[in-house]
N, C-alpha and C positions, 0 to 999 in steps of 0.2 A: 708346523712341519710342511704343510702344503705350500705356504708362502715361500719357505726356504727352497723348496723344490722348484717353484716357478722362477725364483731368482737364479738358481743354478742353470736352468734351461736357457734363460735369457742370456746369461754370460757365455754359456757354451755356444749357442747359435751365433752370437755376435762375433766370437772368436773365429768360428768357421767362416763367416761371411768375409771378415777383413783379411783372413789368410788367403782367401780365394779371389781377392779383388783383381780385376784385369788391369793391364798397363794403361797409362794415360792415353795412348794413341787408340787403343781399342775402346776405351770409355767414350771417346769423342764420337765414335760411330755406332755405339750400342743403342738399342731400342728396347722398350718394354712392351710386353704383349698386350698390356692393358692401356697403353698410351694412345690417345687419338692420333690419327695419321697426320693431323696438322700441327701437332706439338711434339718437339723433340723429347726423347725419354729423359728422365732425371739422370744426370750424369756428372754433376759437380761434386767432387769430394767434399765431405763435411768440413774438413779442416780449412778449406778455402773460403768458407762462408761464415763470417763472424755471427751473423744473425741466427744461423742454424745452431751454432754452438750455444749461443745464449738461450735459445728456445729450448734446447734439450736440457740445459741446466735448470731452467725454470720449471719444466714439467717434472723433473725428478724431485725438485724442492716441494712442489705442490703435494706429492704423494706422501711427504713426511709431515704434513700438517693435518689438522682435524678438518679435512676438506668437506666431509658430509655436513658439517655444521655451517660453515661460511659459504659454501657453494650452492646449497639447497637444490640438489639435482632434480628431485621430483617436482618441485615447484616450477623450475625452469621448463621441464619437459611438458608439464601441464599447460603451459602457455602456447605450445604448438598445436593444441587441440587433438582431435582424433587422428591417429597415425595408422589406423588399420588400412591395409591394402596400399600403403604408401612406401616409397623408397626414400630413405633418409641418409644423407651423406654427412659424416662427422669429420670435418677437416681439422687437422691438428689433433688427432684422436689420442695421442700419447699412449698411456697404458690401458685405454679403453674405458675410462671412468664413465663416460656417457654412452659409448657404443654398447657396452654390455647391458645397460638399462634399457636402451632403445630396442633391443631384441625382444623385449617383453611387450612392446607396443606397436612396432612397425612390421610390415611384411618383409622388408629387406633393409639392412643397414650396411653401409659402406664406410669402414673405418679407414681414413686417409691420413697418411703422415709422410713427411720427407725423410724420416729416419727409419731405416729398415729394422733397427733394434726394437723399436716400439711395436712394430707390426709382428715381429717374431714373438714378442711377449704376449700380444693379444691372441696369436694363433695357439700358443701353449695354453692360455686360459680356456680357449674353446675346447681343447682336448681334455683338460684336467678338471674344469669347474662347471662348464655349461652343459645343459641337457642337449640331446640330439636336435630337437626342434629349434632351439635358440641358436645353436651352432650353425645350422644350415642357413639361417637368416643373415649371418654375419660374414661379410667379405672384407679382407684387408687389401689395401691398394697403396702402392708407392707413388708419390707425386713429386714434382719438382717445386722449388720455391716460387716459381712464376706461373704454374698451372696446376689445378687440382686433379688432373687426370680423370676428369668426368667427360662423358660424351654429351653432345647437345641434348637438352631436355631429359637427361637421364634421371635427375633427382626431383622429387616432389618437395622435399625440404632439405635445405643445407644449413647446418649449424657450425659455427666457428667459435670456440671458447678459449679464451686466454692466448690467442694466436694472431689475430688480425693486426695487432700493433707491429708485429715483426715483418709483415709483408712490405717490400720496398715500394713497388709501383701499385699503390692501393687502387687508384682509379682504373687502371688496366685490369686488375684482378676482379674488381666489382663488375666490370663489363663482361668478363669471362664467366663469372658466377651466374650472371643473369641469363646467359646463353645456355648454361647447364641446367637451369631450372625448367621444369615442365610448365605448361600454361597455368597461370595463376599460382605458381609455386611460391614457397615462403623461404626467405633468408633470415636467419637469426644470428646475431653477433653478440657475444658476451665478452666484455673486456674490462680492464681495470680503470677505475676513475682516476683522473689526473689530479691526485692529491696524495699526501703522505699516508701510507697504510702499513700495517704490520706485516702484511703478506703481499707478495707481488714484486714485479720488476721496478727499477728506478723510475720515479715519476716523470723524469725528463723524456723517456722514450714512449710514454703512454699517449694514446690518441684521445683528445678531448671528444666527448660525446657530440657536441655541436658541430665539430668538423666532420665526423663520420656521417652524421645526419645530412649535412649539406652534400657530401659526396654521393650519398644514395639518391638524393633528388637529382643531382646533376647527371647521374648515370641511368636515369629512367625508371627507378623503382617507384612504386606507388604504395599507398596505405601504410606509410611509415609511422611506427609507434615507438616511443622511447619510455624507459623506466629506469630511473637512477635512485630509487628509494628502497626497493624490496631486498636488495643485497647490500651488505655493509661495504664491500670493497669494489664492487663492479656495477656497471650499467648493462642494460639489456636493450637491444634495438631489433625490431622485426620489420620486415617489409615484404611486399608482394612483387612479383616479376612485372 
């Protein structure tokens, strides 16, 4: 019953948002209160971005699978170490699969997505499912496909799960992420292995682990570690600023 209520709220808020969308001319000049002054606010309509539509479809598909089994969230989060007193940004948060769990471990969690509908869903979960302490720790934030909407050195940890392959200018995005990390901050990327799997996007659009590893070196990251064995469908790569 609670799940149906959450879905109803998600549909309702989505309908309200799209019915109140500004005209194209006003979108081009609009800004977001949380967007850094140096980055334009997210303003591209979803239907004009094929990558966005594909990403939304994938996220919805993941929620219809036995994700707890193949994603192993607690094992992944344990690899981040002690998160007490740290700010963690979950980029591509979707329905909050990781963000909700992070509120039990970190001082602050920023759930970031380029689709407002997912953020509305997370906000409804905060009200209906989370205790007051956990809810206070969780902030939702709208980003653009080219910028995570984080301020310089705002996050101690940035994690990106099932999302990085969709970013178009990956080198530029990695540079931006490094600026958004605090001193000695950690970046974790979890993405699908480039091989045939029962779950996940077409293998042709997946980013091979060795290519991502090389990108990280080229963009100044240090202490890069990779693991492509603990998860059946995905690899994990972590690095320091």
